[in-house]
N, C-alpha and C positions, 0 to 999 in steps of 0.2 A: 503493500499500501504505500500513498506516498503518505511523506509528513501531513500532520496533522497541522490546519491552517486553521482558519474561521467554518466550523460548520456549519450546519444546518442548523442543526440540535441546540446552537448557542442563540438562535432568533426567535426560539419556540417553534422550529418545523420537525419534522423525520430527517434523519438523514437519506441521501438516497446513494446506493450504492448496489453492487452487483459480485455474484459467486461463479466461479468459473469450475464446473467438472470439468475438467481435460481425462479424455479417453485416448487409449492407444489402440492399436488393432488387435490385440489380445480380449480385447472388451474391459478393460480395466480402466480403474478411475485414480487420478491422482490424487490425493489426501496429505495434507501437511499436521504435524502436531503442533498448534498454536498456544506459546504460554500464554495470550494475552485472553486465551476464550478457554483456563483450567487445564492444560492440557490435553486436548481435546483434539480428535482428529475431524476435519472438516477441508472443504475448497477452498483455495485461496481466490480473495477480491479486493474489493478496495471503492474508494468512493467516485462517483461519478463528477467528473469536474465543472465549472462552469462551460456551457459551450460545448460540450463534449459528449457525443453518442451513446448509450449503454455498450455497443457494438464494438465500438474505437476502444472504450473502457476495459471491457472484457480481453482483449487482446494483448491491452497497455501493459495492464497491472498482471496478467501471467507472465509476460517477460519480466517484469520488475521482482517479482514475490518469486519466481522459480526461475528464473531465464531461459523459460522455453519459448519456441516459438508456434505461435498457434494462427488457426484457419477456420473458416469455417460458423463462426459463432452462431448458436442457434437457439434464438430467445425457448427456454421449455416452462418457466412457471414465474411467477412470483412468490415472495417470504417475508414476511415484518418479524420483529424481536422487539418488544416492548417490556424493558425494563430486566434484558438476561440476566440471571442471578448465576452464570457464568462468565461472562465479561470482567474482566478486570475494571472497568470504569462503569458505577453504579446510574440509574437512571438515564439509559441512552434507549433510544427509538430509531430500530433500522427499519427500512425499504429496500428491497433490493432484488434485482431482476438478475435471473440465475438464467446463466448460457451454459450452453455444454458445447464445446471447441473440440479439434483436433492437432494432433501433433502434424509438424509441416514436416519434420525428420524423426524417427520411430529412434535414430542412433545419439538424439540429443541425450545431454547430460545435464540433470539438473542441478544448478549455482541457488543454493537458497537465500534470500533475506534474513541476516542472524534475529532483526527484531522481530519477524514475523512466525518464523517457524525454528523448531531444533529438529526436527526430520521429515522425512516422506513418506507416502508408499506407495504402492500400486495394487490396490482390492477390484477386485470382483464384487460389484453390484450384490450378489447374495450372500457374500462374504461382510459388508458393510452394515448389512441389517442385524446379523446376528451378535455385533462387536458391541462391548460396553462403553468403548472409548469412542465413540463417536458421537460429534454433537448435536443435539435432539430435532433440529429443525434438519439438518442436514441428511440425517435420517429419514426423515419423514419423507423427506423429496427424492432420496436412492428409491426407496420404495413405494414411491407414487409413481414414480416415473420413469423409471428403471427396470427393477424386480419385476412390475407387475406388464411392463412391454416388453419384456423375453419372454414373460412364460405365456402370451400370448391374449393375456387378460385386459390389456391394454387399447382402447380404443382409438377412434379417429382423437375427436376430443382431447384435449390435453390437460386442461384442469376445471374446473367445477368455475364459474363465475368469473373465468377471463378475462374480457374484455370488461367487467364493473373493475376488477383487479389492476389492468393496463389505465386504466381511466381515472381511479385514486391514484397510481402512481404516478401520471402527470402531472395531476392535480399536485400532488406534491409537491414534483420537480419544479411546478412553474410557482410556487408560493414560495422554497427555497432560493430558487432563482430572482423573485422581485426582492426578497428581504437580502441576498447579496448585492443585490443594483443598489440598496437604499444604504447599505452599509460603505459601498466603494463612493457613493455621492456625498455621506455624510463624512468622508476622511478627505477629500478634495476641499471641499467649503472648509473642514476645520484646519488644514496644511493655509488654506489663501490666507483665512481670518489670521491665524497666529503668523504667518509672513506682514499683515498689514497692522498688527499688534506690535511687533518688532517694530517696522518702519514710522509706527507712529511714535513710539515712546523714544525713537532716537531722534526722530525730531523734534519733539520737544525739550530734550536735554539740547540739542542744538540753538534754539530759540531764543534758550536762558542764558547759552554761551555766547552766543552773537552781541549783544550788547557791551558786553565786557572786553572783546575781542575789536571792536569801535572802538569806544573807550579806548580801547590801547592804541588803535591807529588815530585818534585825533591828536592825545599828548603826542605819539612820536612827531606826529607833524606839527605842530609847533614848539619845534626845540629852536635854537637859537641859530646865525648865523656863525659860524666857525671858522676862524682866522689862523691860518696854516703856522705864521711866522708869532703864534703867541701861545706861551708854553702852558698857560690854562687851559687854553683852546685845546690843545692836542690832547692832554688829559681828557678834555669833556668829549672829545671828538672818540677817542678809542671806546668809552662810554656809548654813549649814542650811537656806536656802529655794533655792538654786542647785544643792546636793547631792541638795534632793529635788526637781528638776526635771529633772535625770540619772538620778534613779529614775524617773521617771514617763516617760522616752524609752525605758528599760530595757524597761518596760513595755510600750508602743507594740508594740516591735519583737517581745515576744515574741504580741502579739496576732494584729501580721501573719502571722507564721507559725501562728496559730490554737492558741495555747496560753493559756489561762486559769486564775485562781487558782482552787480550787476554794472554795467559800461556805461556812463554818464557822460562827462566831457566830452563834446566833440560828436558826440549822437544824434540821431535824429529825437526828440520825444515822445514817448510811446507808455501811453496812460494805464499800460498792464505792468511796466515796469518802473516808471515813475512819478513822482508828485509833485508838481511844481509850485516852490512857494516864493516865487517871486519874475517879475520880467526886469530886462534892460534891452537897449538898443544897440547893437552892434549891426552896422549898415553892413561891411564886409560879411557879415555870416546870413545865412539865411532863415527866415523865421521859422521856429521853431528847434531851433539847436540850441542844446544844450551847451549853457555859457559856464555853470558852474555847480560845483556840490559840496552842497550843505550839511547832509547827513547821509552816510553809505548806506546801498540798500543788495539784498543777499537772494539768491535763489538756489531753490534744489531742483533740480534737473529744470523740467518747467514752470514749476510753483514757486512762486514768489513765497518768502519769509517773512520778507520788510520792502517796501518800496523805497527805493533812492530820494529823498528829497533832494530837487535842483531847483535852480533858476533860469530862465531859457530867456532864448532872442523872442524879440517881439515881431 
């Protein structure tokens, strides 16, 4: 069987699976001794995966659990287990499509999945019904569909209420598929919301940090003019360059978080990014050109965090 993921029972629906009766040319059935079923003998099988047909599951599970390649899957009946006492997990509800299959090559050597089986046996149907270590439903299926058939007691109809069982099985599968689809949609929605929350948290932190960065830039831009031949000014220049480097580091951190300064001086006024706080008349400039920046603006991607305050040309 495949490793259990999210099964239908976790949503309040029975789990849909397959049982696989592998026959050889001697008329023997391949059974495994399963630690999951109190070390009883039963056919291999497993869960039908989403968007997988039962016949495909039968072929796949036979290969995964026994290493055997099989062909000609034939649905013989459906079976049901409600809280089976012999299964290692309580409170389970299984609905199973039971298939008869044939070996592709009689010379194949079984390779068991150690999680599913400790040994295997090839047994005649009439011997299976006499043993005490056969799982209960398995013994009933063998007796009804293989022993009676061999004795000529089995008619053309394969089971009682076959159509009803098929309909019920289809309803169970449809419910399971709906539940699985709902769960996948919930996963996508939760992942998207978590991403939105993370972005929102980062944006809130940056919005609190931006005024500090903005004031830092304003303070730095108002440092006095320094004379190269003045000894005191030389010391002040070294200090100013150090502070400038720190401001540059601040800016790099902002860029790493996709925060950019909104361009102002020389740009055309754009009400999406700029807020006009005054006008001046400069003949050589086009109307609406930004002449001065009075307060910096910032954006994250295309989202404006803070509009830049500017003075524009009349």
